[in-house]
N, C-alpha and C positions, 0 to 999 in steps of 0.2 A: 394283333395281340391278346390273350386271354389277363383276363385282370386278376389280382387275388387279394383278398381283403387285405389293408394295411395294416391289421392289428393281429392279424389270425394269415400268416403265408401261407400256410397248407390248405387252406380254402377259397373257394370262389369269390370273389368280389361282385357281388351281383348289382350293386347300389355306388354310383360314383356323386359324390362331388361336385357341382358346377363352381364351386371357390376354391377350394383348395386342393380337386381334382384327385382325392385320393376314392380306392374303394372297399367299399364293406360289406361284408357278408350278413348274412337277414340277422345273427343274434348280437351283432353291434349298431346296426342303426337303430336311431331311438322311434319307436311308431306312436304316431299320434293319432289323432281324430282328423279327420279332412274335415276343410268348412270354408262356406264362403267362396273364392276363388279356387279352389283346390277341388268340390263338387265334396262327393260322397266318398267312406270310406275310409281307409286309410293314408298316411302319406309317410315317407320312411326318411328321416333325418339324420342330416351326418353329427355324429357324437361329439364332434368338433365343434362345428359352425353352425350349427344347431337350425341348418336352411334346409328343403328339403331337394334330395336327390333324385339322381335320373337310373332309372332299371332300365340295365345292359340289353335286355330281352332275354328273350327261349335260352337263345346260347349261354349263356350262365349258369342256366336254370337244369336244361336236361342233356342228357348224353346225347350224344349222336347214334341215329338207329343203329347202324353196323355194328356199334358194341352192344347191343340189347336185342339178338336177336333171338334168345330164350325166352325173354318177354313176351314178345309177338306171336308165341309157340302156345306160354301158358296162358293168354289174355281170354280165350274160347273157354277156357276151366274152368271160370267164376261159374257160382251157381247158374246165375242169369241167362247167358248166352250157352253155357252145358246142358240147359233142359230145356230151352228153346232150340236146341240143334237134334238134339236125340230127340222132343216130342215132334218134329217134323220130319226128322227122315222115316219115323215108324208109322206118323199117318199116310205116309207120302207112298209108300211100301203094301198099306193096307189098303187102297184106294186104288191103286196098281189095275185092278181089274172089277171095282164097281161101278154099277152107270151112273155115270157124270161124274165118274171121277176125277177124267181129266181137267174138268172147274173147278173141282176144289183142291186137285193138286195145283193148280194155275196159283189159288189164294194163295196157297202156304209157300210155292217159291216167293211171290210177291212181296209176305211175310216177311219172309228169312232176307229178300234181298233191302226192304226195308228197316229192317234191325241193323244188318250190314253198314248199309248210309247211315243209320242214327251213330255206330260205331265211330265210323269214318270222321265225323261233323264234330263228335263228341272230341275227340282225339285232338283234332284240329284248333280246337277250343282252350286245349289244354289241359282236360281232364281221363285223366289215362287211367279212368275204371269204367266197365261195361256197362252200357246202358239198364238201365232197370224194362222187364221184358213187360210187367205190366201197365206200369205209369208209362211208359214213353212209346215201346214197339207197336201197341195196339191201337194208342189213342195217339201217332204225330199224323195221320191223316196219310190217303194218297200221293198228298205231293213228292215228297223221295221217289217215289216208286215210278209214276209221271214221267215225272223231270229225267229220271234215267229212261225208262223206255222210251223218251219221244229220243234222248240222242244215239239209243240201238238203232231203232228206225229211219233216223236221218241218217246213220253211217251204213244199214243197211239201204238203201234207197240210192248213197250216191255209190255205192258198190256197186249195184246195179246199173247204174247208169256206165260207169268207167268200163263195164264187160261189155255192154252195148258199142262202144265207142273204140275201147284197145283190148277185146278178148280176153280168153282167159293169164295170159300174161299181165294182161295190165289188171286183171283183179289181184293175183297170186301178187304184184309190185305193191296195190294199194290195201293188201291183207297186210304187211309186211310193216307198214309204213303206219296204221292203225295201230297192230298191235305196239309196235315201238311207242306209237303216243296218244295211248285211252289211258293208262294213268295218269298224264297232263292234264284231258279233259273233265276225266271224272274230278281230280282235282277243283279246279277253276269253277267243275259244278257244284262244287262246295261249298266256294267261298262264295256262291253269289244266288243257285239256282238255275241261269240260265241255261238251256241246252241248246241256243243258238250261240251264242255269244262261246261258249265250252267247243262249239266245232269251227270256229274259228279259226284260221291257220295262224293268223298276224298274234292272237291270242296263246293256241296251244302249240304254238312251235318255240313261242319265246320261253316258255316254262321251263322246260330242260336246260335251255345256256342260261338262264338265270339260278338253278341250282345247282348248274356242275357236275363234276363225276359225280354226284350222291343218287342223279337220277338215273345215271346208268345199274349203278349199284344197287340202286331201288331194282330198276326193270330184272335184272337177272334174278332178283328173290323172284319178284312176280311171277316171271315165266318158270321159275322152278314149280310154285305153288299152282300154275295153272295144269300144267299135265300131273303132279300130286297123285291129284285123287286117283286119273287113270291107270299111272302103272301103279297104284294100290289094288284096284280093282280086277288089273290083269293078272296081276299073281296068286289070285283067290277065285277066277271067272269059274275054272273048271269040277270047283268045289262046293262049291255055294250055291242050296235049291234059291230059285227066285226072289221068291221073297224075301231072303239074306242078302240076294248080289242087291235088289232095291236100296233093302235097307242102308246098308255097310257104302252103297252108289251115296246115297243122299247126306249121310253122314257124314263122308270123308268131303263129299262138294261144299257144302256148309259151310263145316270147320275150317274147311283154305279159304273159305269167302270170306270168313269173321277178320281171319287172319289176315287176307291180304287188303281188306279193308280199313283194319286196326293200322297196318304197315304207312297203307299212304295216305290219312292222317296222321299220326307221325311226323312224317315227312314235312307234310304242309304246316306242322307245329314247328319243325327243329328250323325253316327255310322263310317262316313269315317275311322278316324282313325284307329277303331276296323276293320275294313274290307281290308283296303289297298286303299280305294278311293281316290283321289289327289282332295282337292277343294281348289280354292283361295280366300281371304278375297274380291276381287273387283269385283268374279261371285255373291257374298250372293244380293239379292234383293228380298226385301218381300212387295212392291207396285208399282208401276206405277209411282206414285210421286216422289219416292225413286233420288236423286240426286248424282252420283257422286262425292267422296272427291274430291280438288285441291289441290295444294300445297300451301302453306302460303305464306304468303306476309311479308315482315321487321317486321312490325308494329304486326301481328299474332304470330310469333315467337317470336316475346319480351313481350308479353304480356302472352303466357305459357313457357318461362321459368323463369318471373317472377313471377308467380303464383307458379311454383316450389320451386323457393328459400324462397318468405314467409313460403312454407307450413313446409317446412326444418329447418324454423326461422331463415334463416341468413338474416337477414331485409340489411345490412349495404353496404352486397354483392349486397343486391337486386335492394339496390337505385343507388348504383357503378353503376352496369352492366344498369339500364334507362337510367343515365346521360350520359354514354357510347352511347349508343343508337339514342342519340340525339345528339352530341355532334359531330357525324358519318353521321349527316343529314337527321336520321330515325323518321317517325314520330310519334304522340302519337295518338291514338284515343284513344273515352272516357275511355273504359272498362283500358288499359292499365292508362291515366293519373288518373281516379281514384284510381288505385292499385298504383302508384307514392304520390300522395297525402298521401292513406293511410299511407302508410312509412314514408311517412314526420313527420308526424302526432304521429305515433309510436316512433318513434328516436328523439321526439320534437325538431326538425331542423327547425325553426322558419321561419328564413330568408330564405331559399329556400320553404318552405311552401308559405310565400304572397309572390313570386314571381311564384311562378306558380300559383296558385290559379285562378289568374283572365282568366288566358287558359283553364282552367277545367271549371270556372264556364259559360264563354263562350260557353262551350260542351255541359254544363247542362241545360242551359236557350234554346238552340237551340231545344236540345231531351222533353225538355217540361218536367224535371225532378224536381218538384217543391220541395219535400221533400228532397234531396240530395242539391239543391240547398241552400236552405235558411239554413240548417244547416252547410252549409261551409261558407258561409257569414257569418253566426253567430259566427261561430270560430276565422273567419278572423279578426272581429272587435275587440273580446272581445282580441285578441293578438296583435291589432292596427287600436284602432278608425280610424283611417284617412288610413284606405287601402278602396283604390279604383279599383272596377274593369270596365271594359269598358263600356264605356256610353248606348249600346242597353242592355246589360246584365244587368245594374243596375237599370236601368227603370222600367226593366221585375223584378227584384227582388222585386223594390219597390210596384211595384202592389201586390205583391205576397204574402208581411208581409201585407195591407194591408187587404186583404183577408181574412187572415189566423189569423186576431185579434190582431197584434202589431202596431197599428196605430203612436203613438210614433216613434217606430223604423221607419216605414216608411216614415213618412214624413223626417224624419232624411237621408233619403237613397233619397227622393226626392230634397232634399236641397243639398248633397253633389254631387246630380247629376247635380244643376243648377250652384253651385256654381265652382266646377271643369271642365264644360262643356259649359262656359257660352253660347260659338258661334253655342250651336248644335240645328238644327230645332226643339230641339222635348222640349226646356228648357219651354216655354209658358206650353206645354201639364202636365211635371210635377208641375210648380205651381199651374196646375188648381185642380189636383188631390190632391194636399195637401188641398189644400181650400176645396177637398167637406169632405175630412178626416178629417177639423177642424168643417164642420160644420155637418157632419153627425155622427161623430162617440166622437169625443171629445166636441162639444156640444161649442163650442169659436165660436162665430157669426163674432165678431170683429175683429179677428184676418184672418175669411176667407172674409170677403168681403174686408180686407186689400189687402189678395193677389189676388184676382180677379181685384180691381181695379186696382193694380198696372201691373196686365196682359195688363188690356186694354190702359193704357197709353204710356208704353213701347213697346208695340206689340198690335199694332191700328191693322195692315193690317195683322196680321197672320188668317189662316184657321177656329183655333179657337175661333177669336174674340165674331162670334154672337153666341156662345155657352156659352162664359163666359158670357156674355151680360143678357139671358134667363136665367142663375143660380143665376146670382146677384139679378136682379129684383125679382126673385123666393124666395130668403132669405130676401127680404127684405132694398134690398140696394141702 
């Protein structure tokens, strides 16, 4: 049964708490630095019990391979594999008729096979980005190629022995068996690098049964990939010169080889728990832009704890937790500040709500959250008409009220600003905006003129005075 996040039911639950049994997504668990018993890296803690959780495994992190076929085909089009595919195909065609060309072509084939094997290993370990060509493919050594070569030689020797004992019919039967179990052998080889173990029938015949139907789906797909290059070349053989025929032959073969090896690595990753292959959550990487998780700071941890308590319906406990966090010097970033306000509103705690609202309005206006800002301000003035935000926030609120079709409330806010903060340098601006609303929205020309003349009389040297004079002249004052 697939777990879903306790707090976000539409998201997969990747972490299960051993205490409460709830599953959580990566956004909900508390990330802490591991230490001592837990070793290095991060531990993910339950936001309720605050104990380390258990990862559900790859099945809750990646999609089944048959739902992302397009990703396998696009994998070789990343810069590193694409350059390597084209370069090797071109050099292979150039060296076709060169002296000792066969030697260099063998080397190029080994290099391509090495890169494909690295793609398999990398995918199996959870990194779905292609290997770096210069950092890995050219410096990994001959080990991967030799281990595969030993496997293929052993298979060929076994085929020869079977032919000698059972004839051509036995060889055909052997070929069918090898074709079906070869992906299993390569996967086992990728797990431990031992070609002898990969050829052990007890081992390679058990793997498809452990994987189940997914292995057969993979096998059918791999067979299609095996015959795809030959099919493509057959359609263009008659019209291509030898050089281009060789070039496109290498191009298609190299492309499909990388697709096939990446697919086998992904299957090993997907079924790692059934196969007995260890994969760590930190190793899962699905794009080059993916960033590693970092430990949560105190504010982020408090936000996650509060979200959990909110989901549990423990509103009083959540309020108490936030107030303790703040009393201990903890910050209230906007997300946590909004949660605190919502909790106070839900529990009808008017006094602490009005005390907290100015801080929240500062954050909301700073982030230009117009709708939330006006909602909070409207709720607060209903509780107490004398409610007073900080000057910068109040001035912005008044402007937004005017923009959203609340001219009278906007004028009230501008008036509150001017009377509550008489020494603020923006008082003339507040009066000017109020005058514009009186004239343009409320059609009260006399009130507008009175405010404008008052600005010029009280603040004759203010920077806004020329603008006030022009507007006064415009409305016929």
